[in-house]
C-alpha positions as CSV (number, residue, x, y, z in Angstrom):
1,M,2.1,-22.9,14.1
2,A,-1.5,-22.0,12.9
3,A,-1.6,-19.0,15.3
4,K,1.5,-17.6,13.6
5,K,0.0,-18.1,10.2
6,D,-3.2,-16.4,11.3
7,Q,-1.3,-13.5,12.8
8,A,0.7,-13.1,9.5
9,Q,-2.6,-13.0,7.5
10,L,-4.1,-10.5,10.0
11,V,-1.1,-8.3,9.7
12,A,-1.2,-8.5,5.8
13,I,-4.9,-7.7,5.7
14,L,-4.7,-4.9,8.3
15,S,-1.9,-3.2,6.3
16,Y,-4.5,-2.2,3.6
17,L,-7.2,-1.0,6.0
18,T,-6.6,2.7,6.5
19,I,-3.5,4.4,7.9
20,L,-4.6,3.4,11.5
21,G,-4.8,-0.3,10.3
22,W,-1.4,0.0,8.8
23,I,0.1,1.3,12.0
24,V,-1.5,-1.6,14.0
25,A,-0.2,-4.0,11.4
26,L,3.3,-2.6,11.7
27,V,3.3,-2.9,15.5
28,L,2.0,-6.5,15.3
29,H,4.7,-7.3,12.6
30,K,7.4,-5.8,14.8
31,Q,6.3,-8.0,17.7
32,S,6.2,-11.2,15.6
33,P,7.8,-10.7,12.1
34,T,6.7,-12.9,9.3
35,K,7.6,-12.9,5.6
36,L,3.9,-12.4,4.6
37,G,3.3,-9.6,7.1
38,G,6.4,-7.7,6.2
39,F,5.7,-8.0,2.5
40,H,2.3,-6.5,2.7
41,V,3.3,-3.8,5.2
42,R,5.8,-2.6,2.7
43,Q,3.4,-2.8,-0.3
44,A,0.6,-0.9,1.6
45,L,3.1,1.8,2.7
46,L,4.0,2.5,-0.9
47,L,0.3,2.9,-1.7
48,I,-0.2,5.2,1.3
49,V,2.7,7.4,0.4
50,S,1.5,7.4,-3.3
51,A,-2.0,8.5,-2.2
52,L,-0.6,11.2,0.0
53,V,1.6,12.6,-2.8
54,V,-1.3,12.6,-5.3
55,G,-3.5,14.4,-2.6
56,I,-0.8,17.1,-2.1
57,L,-0.3,17.5,-5.9
58,N,-4.0,17.9,-6.4
59,N,-3.9,21.1,-4.3
60,F,-1.5,22.6,-6.9
61,A,-3.7,22.1,-9.9
62,F,-4.7,25.7,-10.3
63,I,-3.0,26.8,-13.5
64,P,-5.7,27.0,-16.2
65,I,-4.6,24.6,-19.0
66,L,-1.8,22.9,-17.2
67,G,-4.1,22.3,-14.2
68,A,-6.7,20.5,-16.3
69,L,-4.0,18.2,-17.7
70,Q,-2.6,17.7,-14.2
71,Q,-6.1,16.8,-12.9
72,I,-6.6,14.2,-15.6
73,I,-3.2,12.6,-14.9
74,L,-3.7,12.6,-11.2
75,S,-7.2,11.1,-11.6
76,L,-5.7,8.2,-13.6
77,I,-3.0,7.7,-11.0
78,T,-5.7,7.6,-8.3
79,V,-7.6,5.0,-10.2
80,A,-4.4,3.0,-10.5
81,I,-3.8,3.3,-6.7
82,V,-7.3,2.0,-5.9
83,V,-6.9,-0.9,-8.3
84,F,-3.5,-1.7,-6.7
85,W,-5.1,-1.4,-3.2
86,I,-7.8,-3.9,-4.2
87,W,-5.1,-6.2,-5.7
88,G,-3.0,-6.0,-2.5
89,L,-5.9,-6.7,-0.3
90,V,-7.0,-9.7,-2.3
91,T,-3.4,-11.2,-2.3
92,A,-3.2,-10.6,1.5
93,I,-6.5,-12.5,2.0
94,Q,-5.2,-15.3,-0.2
95,M,-1.9,-15.3,1.8
96,K,0.2,-14.7,-1.3
97,T,3.3,-12.5,-1.7
98,E,2.7,-11.2,-5.2
99,P,4.2,-7.7,-5.8
100,L,1.9,-5.1,-7.1
101,P,2.2,-4.6,-10.9
102,V,4.9,-2.1,-12.0
103,I,5.5,-0.6,-8.5
104,G,5.5,-3.6,-6.2
105,Q,9.2,-4.3,-6.3
106,W,10.0,-0.7,-5.5
107,A,8.1,-1.1,-2.2
108,Q,10.2,-4.1,-1.3
109,D,13.5,-2.3,-2.2
110,W,12.7,1.1,-0.6
111,F,11.2,-0.2,2.6
112,K,13.2,-3.3,3.2
113,G,13.9,-2.1,6.8
114,L,10.3,-2.7,7.8
């Protein structure tokens, strides 16, 4: 039983460690699904997708006044993503299934197939 619990925690933590870590976590989770592992795989995927979208939008911030405003907004969103990433990693280490503030429930709804 302890091995299953340890693997669930490993999957949860790996989910937040780069895209490669997320892929490894997904493979491990598919081999031996757990509630904790699945929860954090979904939370981390939302953060990864959010970071990619912000990165893509940053490339379109070239309009003089609008671009500056867009840069400020995207910078604030980036800070929020980093804070949520730290929050998710800490809850994974603690073996908790607390959704991320504001966006956490979306991850559980949108990616429930994982």
